[in-house]
C-alpha positions in Angstrom: 51.4 -19.8 1.7 47.6 -21.8 1.3 46.5 -19.1 4.3 47.5 -16.6 2.6 46.2 -17.7 -0.9 42.4 -18.0 1.1 42.9 -14.4 2.5 43.5 -12.8 -0.7 40.7 -14.8 -2.3 38.4 -13.9 0.4 39.1 -10.2 0.1 38.8 -10.7 -4.2 35.4 -11.8 -2.8 34.8 -8.7 -0.9 36.0 -6.1 -3.1 33.5 -8.1 -6.4 30.4 -7.0 -3.8 31.6 -3.7 -3.3 31.8 -3.2 -7.1 28.6 -5.1 -7.5 27.1 -2.7 -4.8 28.3 0.5 -6.0 26.6 -0.4 -9.4 23.4 -0.4 -7.7 21.1 -3.1 -6.7 18.2 -3.7 -4.1 17.0 -1.0 -1.6 17.8 -1.5 2.1 15.8 -3.5 3.9 13.0 -2.6 5.9 12.9 -3.0 9.8 9.6 -4.2 10.0 9.4 -3.8 13.8 11.0 0.2 13.8 9.2 1.5 11.1 13.7 2.4 10.4 15.3 1.4 7.8 19.0 -1.1 8.4 22.0 0.8 7.3 24.2 -1.8 5.4 27.8 -0.9 5.7 28.8 1.8 3.6 31.7 1.3 0.8 34.0 3.0 3.0 33.6 0.9 6.2 34.1 -2.1 4.0 37.5 -0.6 2.7 38.6 -0.1 6.3 37.8 -3.3 7.2 40.1 -4.5 4.2 42.7 -1.9 5.3 42.4 -3.2 8.8 42.8 -6.7 7.8 45.9 -5.8 5.9 48.0 -3.8 8.7 46.8 -7.1 10.9 48.6 -9.2 8.6 51.5 -7.2 8.4 51.5 -6.6 12.2 50.5 -10.0 13.1 49.4 -8.8 16.5 49.3 -10.9 19.6 45.5 -11.7 21.0 46.5 -8.9 24.1 48.7 -6.2 21.8 45.6 -6.3 19.1 42.8 -5.8 21.8 44.6 -2.8 22.9 46.2 -2.0 19.3 42.4 -1.6 17.7 41.0 1.3 19.8 43.8 3.3 20.0 44.0 3.0 16.5 40.6 3.8 15.7 41.5 6.8 17.8 44.2 7.8 15.4 42.1 7.5 12.4 39.4 9.6 14.2 41.9 12.5 14.3 43.2 12.1 10.7 39.8 12.2 9.5 39.3 15.8 11.2 42.0 17.0 9.7 41.1 15.6 6.8 37.9 16.9 7.0 39.2 20.7 7.7 41.3 20.4 5.1 38.9 19.7 1.9 37.1 22.6 3.8 40.3 24.9 3.6 40.7 24.1 -0.2 37.0 24.3 -0.8 36.8 27.9 0.5 40.2 28.8 -1.2 41.5 32.5 -1.1 42.5 33.7 -4.7 45.7 35.3 -3.2 46.7 31.6 -1.8 48.4 32.6 0.9 46.6 32.0 3.8 45.3 29.1 2.3 49.0 27.8 2.4 50.1 28.6 5.6 46.6 26.3 7.2 47.8 24.1 4.5 51.2 23.7 6.3 49.3 23.4 9.4 47.3 20.7 8.9 50.9 18.8 7.6 51.9 19.9 10.9 49.1 18.5 12.7 49.1 15.3 10.9 52.9 14.8 11.9 52.0 15.5 15.9 49.4 13.0 15.3 51.5 10.6 13.6 54.6 11.4 16.7 51.6 11.1 19.4 50.6 7.7 18.0 53.9 6.1 17.6 54.4 6.8 21.3 50.8 5.3 22.5 51.5 2.4 19.6 55.2 1.8 21.2 53.5 1.0 24.8 51.8 -1.4 23.1 54.1 -3.3 20.8 57.7 -3.2 19.8 58.8 -0.7 18.4 59.2 -2.4 15.0 56.5 -2.9 14.8 54.9 0.3 15.9 56.8 1.8 12.8 55.3 -0.6 10.5 52.1 -0.3 11.5 52.7 3.5 9.6 54.8 1.7 6.7 51.4 -0.6 6.1 49.4 2.4 5.8 51.6 3.8 3.4 52.4 0.3 1.3 48.8 -0.3 1.0 47.8 3.2 -0.4 50.2 2.9 -2.6 49.5 -0.6 -3.8 46.1 0.2 -4.2 47.0 3.1 -6.3 49.3 1.3 -8.7 46.7 -0.9 -8.9 44.6 1.6 -10.1 46.4 3.2 -12.5 46.9 -0.3 -14.4 43.4 -0.3 -14.9 43.0 -3.2 -12.8 39.8 -3.3 -9.9 40.9 -1.6 -7.0 41.2 -4.8 -5.3 43.3 -4.2 -2.0 47.1 -5.2 -2.0 48.3 -8.5 -0.1 
């Protein structure tokens, strides 16, 4: 119980930092040696780290499983992001008749389903099927809890 409370507090602090960063603040630091600006992690990257922490806690992976799982999971996320980008472009360039747009939307949904099937197969090579299924369930639970908190008007802290 102590460990869970500690994790929740750490994540709340991280989210408070996200909220403060979103409000603006000091400019990016200057890298004096190279003349380029050093980039801070984006809010999306921080959010992804919190999501990974949530999934990691739910899966309770061994170090060996984690070493194999996270690179595979990152590939899965990259492919999902690509389909999401195509889907967004499809919706932005909508045909007034909507027929072609609807057909493309269905094809994007099918691609996502096929990606999930493929990566479920990859995940069960790394961990037991129950844990592989829990990957997708944990993602859904994370999103639903986040949406629930947003609807309640709370700060968008990650679920724990």
